C-alpha positions as CSV (number, residue, x, y, z in Angstrom):
1,M,133.7,4.5,114.0
2,E,134.8,5.2,110.5
3,L,131.5,7.1,109.6
4,L,132.3,9.4,112.8
5,T,135.5,10.6,111.0
6,D,134.9,10.4,107.2
7,G,134.7,13.8,105.7
8,T,133.1,15.4,108.5
9,E,136.2,18.1,108.6
10,N,134.9,19.3,105.0
11,N,131.2,19.1,105.9
12,P,130.6,20.9,109.2
13,L,126.8,20.4,109.1
14,L,127.4,16.4,109.0
15,G,129.8,16.6,111.8
16,F,126.9,18.4,113.8
17,C,124.5,15.4,112.8
18,L,126.8,12.8,114.0
19,A,127.3,14.6,117.1
20,V,123.7,14.9,118.0
21,I,123.2,11.4,117.0
22,S,125.6,10.2,119.5
23,R,124.4,12.4,122.2
24,H,120.9,11.6,121.7
25,S,120.8,8.0,120.3
26,E,119.3,6.3,123.5
27,N,116.3,8.8,123.3
28,W,115.8,9.5,119.5
29,P,114.3,11.4,117.8
30,P,115.3,14.4,120.0
31,S,112.4,17.4,120.5
32,E,112.4,20.1,118.5
33,D,113.6,22.0,121.9
34,V,116.4,19.8,122.3
35,L,117.6,20.2,118.6
36,A,117.0,23.7,118.5
37,E,119.2,24.2,121.6
38,E,121.8,22.2,120.1
39,F,121.7,24.2,116.8
40,V,121.8,27.7,118.2
41,G,125.1,26.7,120.3
42,W,126.7,25.0,117.3
43,F,125.7,27.7,114.8
44,G,126.7,30.4,117.3
45,A,123.3,32.5,116.5
46,R,122.6,35.7,117.7
47,T,119.4,37.7,118.2
48,F,120.0,40.5,116.0
49,L,122.1,39.4,112.8
50,T,122.9,41.5,109.6
51,K,123.1,40.0,106.1
52,N,127.0,40.0,106.4
53,A,127.0,38.7,109.8
54,M,124.5,35.3,108.5
55,R,126.8,34.8,105.7
56,E,129.9,34.8,107.9
57,L,128.3,32.1,110.1
58,C,127.1,30.1,107.5
59,L,130.6,30.5,105.5
60,L,132.0,29.0,108.8
61,K,129.6,25.8,108.6
62,G,130.5,25.1,105.2
63,I,127.5,26.8,103.5
64,T,127.3,29.6,101.0
65,L,124.2,32.3,101.9
66,S,122.6,34.5,99.4
67,F,119.8,37.2,99.4
68,T,118.1,37.6,95.9
69,P,114.7,38.6,94.6
70,L,112.2,35.6,95.0
71,P,108.6,35.1,93.7
72,S,105.8,36.3,96.3
73,G,105.2,33.7,99.0
74,L,108.7,32.0,98.6
75,H,110.7,33.2,101.6
76,G,113.8,31.1,100.8
77,F,115.2,27.3,99.8
78,N,118.1,25.3,100.2
79,C,120.1,23.1,98.2
80,S,122.8,20.5,98.2
81,F,125.2,18.9,95.7
82,Q,127.9,16.4,97.0
83,D,129.5,19.0,99.7
84,Q,128.3,21.9,98.3
85,K,125.5,23.7,100.0
86,E,123.5,26.4,99.5
87,I,120.7,28.7,101.4
88,V,118.8,31.3,99.3
89,I,116.7,34.0,101.0
90,S,114.5,36.4,99.6
91,E,116.1,39.7,99.3
92,H,113.3,41.8,100.9
93,E,112.7,41.4,104.5
94,M,108.5,41.5,105.1
95,V,108.7,42.0,108.8
96,P,111.6,42.4,111.1
97,F,114.1,39.1,111.9
98,A,112.3,37.4,109.2
99,H,115.7,37.0,107.5
100,V,116.7,35.0,110.7
101,H,113.8,33.1,110.7
102,T,113.9,31.8,107.2
103,L,117.8,30.6,107.8
104,F,116.8,28.6,110.7
105,H,114.0,27.1,108.8
106,E,116.2,26.0,106.1
107,F,118.7,24.5,108.3
108,R,116.1,22.6,109.5
109,E,115.0,21.4,106.4
110,M,119.0,20.5,105.4
111,L,119.6,18.7,108.9
112,E,116.6,16.7,108.5
113,H,117.9,15.8,104.9
114,L,121.1,14.6,106.6
115,F,119.1,12.6,109.5
116,A,117.5,10.8,107.1
117,D,120.7,9.9,104.9
118,L,122.6,8.6,108.3
119,G,119.3,6.5,109.0
120,H,118.1,8.4,111.8
121,A,115.2,10.7,110.5
122,T,113.4,12.6,113.1
123,L,110.1,12.7,111.1
124,T,107.6,10.1,110.0
125,P,106.4,9.8,106.9
126,K,103.0,11.4,107.8
127,Q,104.9,14.5,109.3
128,S,105.3,17.5,107.4
129,L,109.1,18.8,107.2
130,E,107.6,22.3,106.2
131,A,105.5,22.6,109.6
132,K,108.3,21.2,111.6
133,A,110.8,23.6,110.1
134,E,108.7,26.6,111.1
135,E,108.1,25.0,114.8
136,F,112.2,24.7,114.8
137,A,112.8,28.3,113.7
138,M,110.3,29.8,116.3
139,I,112.1,27.7,119.0
140,A,115.6,28.1,118.1
141,R,115.2,32.2,117.9
142,M,113.5,32.1,121.5
143,A,116.5,29.8,122.8
144,T,119.0,32.5,121.0
145,V,117.3,35.2,123.0
146,T,117.2,33.4,126.1
147,R,120.9,32.4,125.9
148,E,121.7,36.2,125.7
149,L,119.4,37.6,128.2
150,P,121.7,37.0,131.5
151,G,124.1,39.1,129.5
152,Y,122.3,41.9,129.3
153,V,120.9,41.4,132.8
154,E,124.3,41.6,134.0
155,I,125.0,44.7,132.2
156,V,121.8,46.5,134.0
157,S,122.7,44.9,137.0
158,N,126.3,46.8,137.0
159,I,124.0,50.3,136.9
160,N,125.1,52.1,139.9
161,K,121.8,54.3,140.6
162,D,118.7,52.5,141.3
163,W,116.0,54.2,139.0
164,P,118.1,53.7,136.1
165,R,118.8,50.5,137.0
166,Y,114.9,49.4,137.6
167,F,114.5,51.4,134.4
168,G,116.9,48.9,132.7
169,Y,115.2,46.0,134.2
170,A,111.8,47.1,132.9
171,F,112.9,47.8,129.6
172,L,114.8,44.1,129.4
173,V,111.3,42.6,130.3
174,V,109.5,44.8,127.7
175,C,111.9,43.8,124.8
176,F,112.0,40.1,126.1
177,V,108.5,39.5,125.8
178,A,108.2,41.7,122.6
179,Y,111.1,39.4,120.8
180,M,109.2,36.6,122.3
181,F,105.9,37.6,120.8
182,S,107.5,38.3,117.4
183,C,109.0,34.5,117.1
184,V,105.3,33.2,117.7
185,S,103.3,35.4,115.5
186,L,106.2,36.3,112.4
187,P,104.5,33.5,110.3
188,Q,101.2,34.6,110.9
189,F,102.5,38.8,110.4
190,E,103.9,37.7,106.8
191,D,100.8,35.8,105.8
192,V,98.6,39.1,106.8
193,I,100.9,41.0,104.6
194,S,101.1,39.1,101.9
195,E,97.4,38.7,101.6
196,A,97.2,42.2,102.1
197,R,99.3,43.0,99.1
198,R,97.5,40.5,97.2
199,Q,94.4,42.2,97.6
200,R,95.9,45.5,96.8
201,Y,97.2,44.0,93.5
202,V,93.9,42.6,92.7
203,R,92.2,46.0,93.3
204,M,94.6,47.6,90.8
């Protein structure tokens, strides 16, 4: 019981990990879907986040977020020292929503380190944390838009005229499908763009 209350007020991420362990200890480890759903609710994630909004959300969770130029191929990294935690993301967003994807990726890595420190690692030594963090980022983005969709549907349902309302529903469906596709394909898009830029550099 002492562990559950010691220092978590100054370390929200630790408190989150302890809460997840408490809720899912009988079926450990939780799937990435479950972990992503827990995280999105706790973090207060939104589909569309500006850099300032991302910084503010991270600050509320005791984490410093900064954007800075990084070497090609490095989208971001995280570091921790005692209670100080920081996430650094490449200033240049190669494709839309890449910053949010990278933020979730870095959070997943930080979560795994904390779970391991608490004796509840979610991965085996043979599993890749990098690959798992990519999967988590994709699922977390999907969970975010799924949580927000009912609110948009309610807004459209309040439109009085039939044709504008039907158009609104159709627009929501198109946007939802497009966003879901971007969640799955974002890493591939980044790889294609990076390779194209590398080829261009080689030719020059």
